Every structure is written in C-alpha cells, then in structure tokens.
N, C-alpha and C positions, 0 to 999 in steps of 0.2 A: 483713046483708052477709056474704058468705062469708068464712070464716076462712082465713088463709094456710096452706099446707101445704108439706111438705118432701119432696124426692125423693132417694133414696139408691141407689147401685149396691150390689148385694149378691151373696153366693154365689160361684159359680165364677169370675166375672170378677175379683173382688177377690183370691181365693185364687191364681189363676194369675198375676196381676200381681205378687203378693208372691213367688211362686216363680220369677219371671223367665221365665214361659212366655207364648206368644202368647195373647191374649184373643180368643176366637172369638165367643162369644155373651154378651150382657150382660142381666142381670136387674135390674129396678128395683122398689123398694118405695116406695109413697106413704104418708106418715105425716101424719095430721091432716086428711084429706079424706074426703068421702063420695061415692058414685057420682054424685049429681046434679052436684057440682062438676066432676067430670071430664067428664061428658057435655056440660056447658055450654061447656067448652073444646075440644070437638070430639073427645075420646077416644071410641073405639068399643068397647063391651063385647063380650067374647068368652068370658068364663069361665062354665062351667056350675055348678061346685061352689062357687066363690067369685069375687068381683069381680076380673076381669083385663080390662085395657083396652089397645087399640092406640093408639099415639101418632098424632095426625092427620097428621104429616109423615113420621116415620121408620118408622112401623108396628111399632116395637119394643113389647114387652109391659111393661106397668106393672101391678103388683098392689097392691091396697090392703093396708096392714098388717093382720094378722089373728092371731087365736089359734085354737087347736083344742081340741076336747074329744072324748075317746074315748067312743063310744056302743055299739059292737058289735065282735066279734072281727074280725081280718083288717085288711088295709090300707085298706079302703074304709069302715070303720065310724067315721066322724068327722063331727062338726058343726063349722062354722066361724063365727067372729064377726069380721066385718070392718067396722070403723067408725072414725070420726075420733078416738075416744078410745083406740084401741090404740096403744101406744108402740112405738118402734123396738126397744127391749130385749125387749119381749114378743114381737114378731114374730121376732126373732133366736133367742129361746129355743126356739121350736118346731122349729128346724132340726136336722138330724141330727148333724153333727159340728162341733166348734169351728172347724175350718179353713174351714167353709162358713158360719159365723155371724159374719162380719165385714162391716161396711158402710162405704161411703165416700161422703162428701157431695160437693157440686159443687166445693168448694174443694180436694178431695183429702185431707181429714182422715179418718182412720180411726176408726171406732167399734167397739170390740172388748171387749164386756163379759164375754166368757166365755173369754178367753185363747187365742184362735185363733192370734195371731201367735207366741206362745211355742211352741205345738204345731207350727206350721210350721217354726220354727227347730230344734226338737228332733225333727222328723219323727215325730210321733205322731198316730195317729187316736184321738180321744177324743169320746165322746158329750157333747152339750151338757147334757142333763138326763134325768131318768128317763122323760120323754115319748118317748125313743127306742124304748122297749119297746112302745109302742102301735102301731107300724107295722112289720110284718115285712119289708116291701120294703127297709127300711134295712139289714137284714143283707146283702141282695144288693148294695145300693149300696156299702156299706163294702167288701165283697169285691171289687167292681169297682174301687173306688179303690185297693185294695191292688195290683191288677194294673197300674193306671196309674202308681202311685208305689211301686215295689217296695222302695225303701229306707226307707219308713215302717214303723213297728211299731204294733201295736194296744195301747192301754192295757189293763192287766190287768183293770181294773174294767169296761171296755167289752166285752172278750171274755166275762167272767163274765155280763154282762147278756145278751149274745146267746145264750149257752148256756142261760140261764134261759128266754129267749123260746122257744127250740126245744123245751125240755122242757115248756113250758106249751101247746104245740100251735099257737102263732101262725103258724108256717111252713105248717102244714097248710091254712090259709085262703087261701093265695096261689093265684091262678088261673094256668093254664099260660101264657097269652099274656104275662103280666107277668113270669113267671119266665124265659121264653125271651128276652124283650126285654133283661133285665138280663144274662143269661148270654151272649147274642150280643154285646152291647156289651163285656162283660168279655173275651171271647175275642179281640176286636180290639185290646185294650190291649197295652202294651209287654211285660208278662210275665204271660200268662194263667194260668200255673200257680199264681200267688198267689191268684187268684180261688178256685180249688178247694181250695187248702190252707186258706184261711180258712174256707170252708164246711165242710170236713172237721173242723177244730179245734172249731168251735162246734156240730157235730152236725147241721148243716143238709144236708150233701151226701147223707146216707143217705135223706133225705126228698125232696130235689129231683132228684138224679141217682143213684139207688141202683146203677145199672149201672156207673158209674165207681167208686163207693165199694167195690163188691164186688171190684174188681180188686186191692185192697190185699191180698187173700189168695191171688192167683194168681201163680205164679212164672214169670218169663221166664228161660229158660236159654240159655247160650251156652258154647261150648267155650273161648272166649278171655277170659272175664271171670267174676267171681263172680256168683251168681244175684241177680237183682233182682226185686221184684214188678212186675207189669204196670202198677199204678197209678203207680209212680215213673217207669217208662218212658214212659207216656202223657203225663205232665206234661213230661218232658224233650222229647218230640217236639213237643208243641204249642208249647213255647217256641222250639224250633228253627224251626218254621214261622213263628212271629211274627217271629223275627230276620230272616227273608227276606221279610217283608211279604206273607205268603200270604193268600189270601182267606178269608172266613168259612167257605166250603164246605170248603176244605182243612183248616182248623184243627179244625173239628168232626169231620171224617172221621178224622183221625189221633188225636184224643182218645178216640174210642170204638172204634177198630179192634179192640183186643184183647178187647173184650167178647164177641167170638165164642168166646174160649177158655173162657168160663164154661159153655158147653154141652158136656156130657160126650160127646155123640155126633158131634162135629164130626170130619170126616175131614181132619186137618191134614197128612197125609203126602203132600206133593207129590212125584211121582216122574217119571221120564223117559217114562212111558207113559200117565199120566193127570193130569188137573187135580184139585187138592184142592177140597173143597166145605165151607166153613165155615158153621155155623149162625148166622144173623143175627137170631135171635129177640130177643135182648136189645137190640140196636141198634134194631130195629123198634119195640120197646116204648117205648124212650126217646123216639124221634121222635114216636110217636103220642101219648104222654102230654103232651109239651110242645107239641104241635101245630106242629111245625117245618115250615117251607115246603118244598114239593116238591123244589126244586133242592138244598137242603142235605140233605134226607132221602135222596134217591136216591143221591147220591155217597157218603154215609156208609154206607149199606147195601151198596152195591156194593164199596166199598173193604174193608169188614169181610169180605165174602165172598171177595174176590179178592186180598187183600194177600199171602197166602202164595204164590199163583201168580205175582204180579208179582215177588216177591222171588227166585223161582227161574227166571224166564223165560229168563235167559241160558243155561240148560242145556236148554231145550226144543227139541224137533224143530220143523220147519216146520208139521207138522200140529197140534201142540199150541199153537203160537203163534197159528195161525189160529183154532183153537177158542176161545182166550182172547179174541181180538179180537171174535169173534162173540158170545160170552157177555156181553161188555161193550158190545155195540152200537157198537163203535168206528167202523164205516163210516158209520153214520147220525149218530152223536154224537161226532165226533172231539174236540170241545172238552171234553166231559166226560171222555173217556179221558185227555186231556192233564192234567186235574186229578188223576186217579188216579196218573199217573206222578210228578207233583210231590209228591203225598202220600207216595208210595213213597220218593222221594229223601230227604225229611225223616226218615222213619222209619228208613231205612237209615243215614243219617248219624249217628243216635244209637245204633243197634243194632250197633255195632262195625265197621260198614263205613265206610271212609274216604270223605270227601265226594267225592273224585275218582272212586272206584269206584262210588259211588251214581250219580253223574252219567253215567259211562260205561254203566252198566247201563240207565239210563233212555234214553240216546241210542240204544243198540242196539235197544231195543223200539220207539222212534220210527221208526228206519230200517226195521225190519221192517214196521211198519204202513204207512209211506209206500210201500214196495215193493208191498204188497198193494193199496193204494188206487190205485196206478198202472195196475193191470190194467183195460183198457177194457171194462167189463161190457156196455155197450150195443152195442159192436161185436161182441163175442162172441155176444151174444143174437141179433143180426141174422143173423150167419153161420150159427148153428145152425138158426134158424128157416127159413132159405133152403134148407137141405138135408134137413130133417126134416119129414115130413108129419104133420099132426095136432098133438096136444098135446106141445110140446117142452119144457115147463117143467122137468122133471127133468133132461133132458140139458143144458139151458142152465145150470142150477144146478151140475151136475157139471163142466161145462167151465170156468165161472168159478172154481169151487173149485180145480180142478187148476192153472189159470193162477196163481192166488194162491199156491198151495203152491210152484210153481216160482219165483215172484218172491221169496218169502221164503227159499227155498233158496239163492239167489244171495247174499243178505245173510249167511246163515250161513257160506257158503263164504268170503266176504270176511273175516268175523270170524275164522275158523280160519286164514286165510292171514297174519293179523296177529299 
C-alpha cells in the first residue's frame, strides 16, 4: 500500500509572501513519494534531470524532494537523488539562499530550518550551506536578487565564498546562454546597478562582462562636475532607465555605450561639419560572446556608435541631421531609432543635462525626423521618372534628398525662432 506523502510550497512564493509582495509563481516539493505514486494520481512527468510532474488539474509543477552531489565542474556537473526517503530539510539544504529555503505546509505553517525568516527581517542574503559553491549560477542569481531587493546586504561569509568560487575558476564553466539569461533578468530588476556591483565585488564581472569592468579605468569628463569614471556613469544611467521602466533593449544599450571609449582610435569629436564615428569593437565582442539576440545587439552597437552624434544633434545642420537618420536607418526602422532617442534621454539626464533639456533635445530630433518622413518619396519618384528618360535612379535619390533637407530646414528655423 502506498505511503502517504506531504506537499509543501517552497522558494520564491514563500519568500515573497513574507516580504508582502505579490506571489506570481508557486513551486511545490513533494516529500515521501516516489514517481510511481504521482503517476498513479495522474501527475504527468516533465523533468529531464530530476523528477518534476505537472498537476493533473492545475498543471503547476511539483518536484520530488531531492539531494544533489557535485560530480564535475560548472553548473551542470551534478547528480540528483530523488526518492521517498529524502526529507524536507535535506531538500531545503540544497537551495541557494536562506530566504529561498523556507517551506510552507497546507495549513500555512512555516518550516524554516536555516534561518530564512530572520534573514528576511534583517535584509541579508546568506548562503544555506557550503553546497552553494558547487554551482556558479548561484553567483549570478544572488547578484540578480540584489538588483531586485537593493536594500538587502550580502553576508560577509557569502561574499567571501563567491570570491573563492571565482578564484577557483567555477565562473569560467558557465555557458553564454545561461549568463545572458541571468544578466538580462537582472537588468530588468528594480536597481540593475546592484547586479554589476555584486559581480564586480566578487571578481566575476571581469570574467563575465570585461567590457563593463574595464570602464572603471576610463574617465568621463564634464565642465560642470568633477570627473567620474565611465563605469560609475554607466550604472547610474542603467538605473535611470530602470526608473522609467525602459525595455531590456534600452537598458543594455546604455550600460555598454561608453565601451566605445575603450578604443584609442575612436573619432569622438562631433563638429558642425561631420558626424563622429565611435569604434564599437568592444560592444560587438560582448554581444558575440554572450550570444545576445539580434534586436538587443543591434541597438547596443548602434547606440554606442551614434551616442555622441545624438547628444550634439541639436547643433547639427539639416544635412548632418539627414545623414544621422540615414546612418541609423531611421526611415525604414523608426521604432529602433525611437529606442536610441529614449536611451539618449536617460544618458543625458544623468550626464549633467536636466531632464527637461534631455526631453527637449529628443523632441527636436523627433520633429526633424517626422519632417523628413513626411516627404512623399513615391510622388517625387513618379514625377522625376515622368520627365527623365532612361535610368532616373540617381536623380530620384537627389530629389528626395533635397526635399528632406528642405523639410528639416523648416524645423531648424522654427527652433531658432523660439
């Protein structure tokens, strides 16, 4: 006769409830059961590495209580033991942080063998056991939690353990896809700068995102404030973007924008007669190494290349503005150009430009683009073709170009009149 088993809510659902936050997803652990018992009750197995089952009615995930044993370097080098003899305390011990190692039974009673409630009250991230060191993903997860809960501090012994893990080369075993998964989630948290500060403190940032770590030695200069390094500015800007609920695309673009300054041969001097051209080698390298999706990659590279031009565009001639639009493919991809402008606003809001000035500058560029977009290219092409014999492509292009210049000139005149 099958033995009775118990089901507990565990992990983030319990933690968030104790913090007074909305509970989005619930994880369940089943203690005292084996796979055959759950299958007999209609649960559907889905786990590849260890037994996870879908509830027959709610389709929520239920995992058998399990223990882990390290068998190889990296985050995937584990074997699991999931059986009816694994206790709840054993299952909770394998979890990363004490705040995530609290269980709740069906009656609402809390089982907290490792002091998670006290750490929640004291706002401390603390590892449950030395097993934390066996999985380098936990460094990324803790850094992500720091971005989500920025008022929490990291226990000194936990930081020391992470530093030891980095020195032992555990982080080197992480695959790019998993690194980017955690970084992208951390970027979307409340205070993403904390993610990178934690990684920097434990030594992992130099291995995971060296392009950002290198900015710690590059100065950002301004006539109206003391010098700051570009690393500090980058973290301020990404927090500014987060404060305005910016997309992942924009947050990553502003984070790595100043990596272009790491290139000695970048032409950063934007003038009234030419566009600047920043070297995006380091941004491209980061995107390639982390295997970042095209949409995020393309905006990051373009913003790094064009940020200096966007910042000075309010002083450009109509000809330079049109060249900027064409370089950014703004006529075919206006939604992407709009993201560049939002990124510029966040950057300018931090870099000594008042928020209202940053918004006015972005609005001016938008108006200039709208004016250029309003030029009826199809009508012009038809008119030129009607009066020119043979191949009229060049004349059509010139005519559209001149009309767009004229349209932008009107916006410039309006700006000057105000």
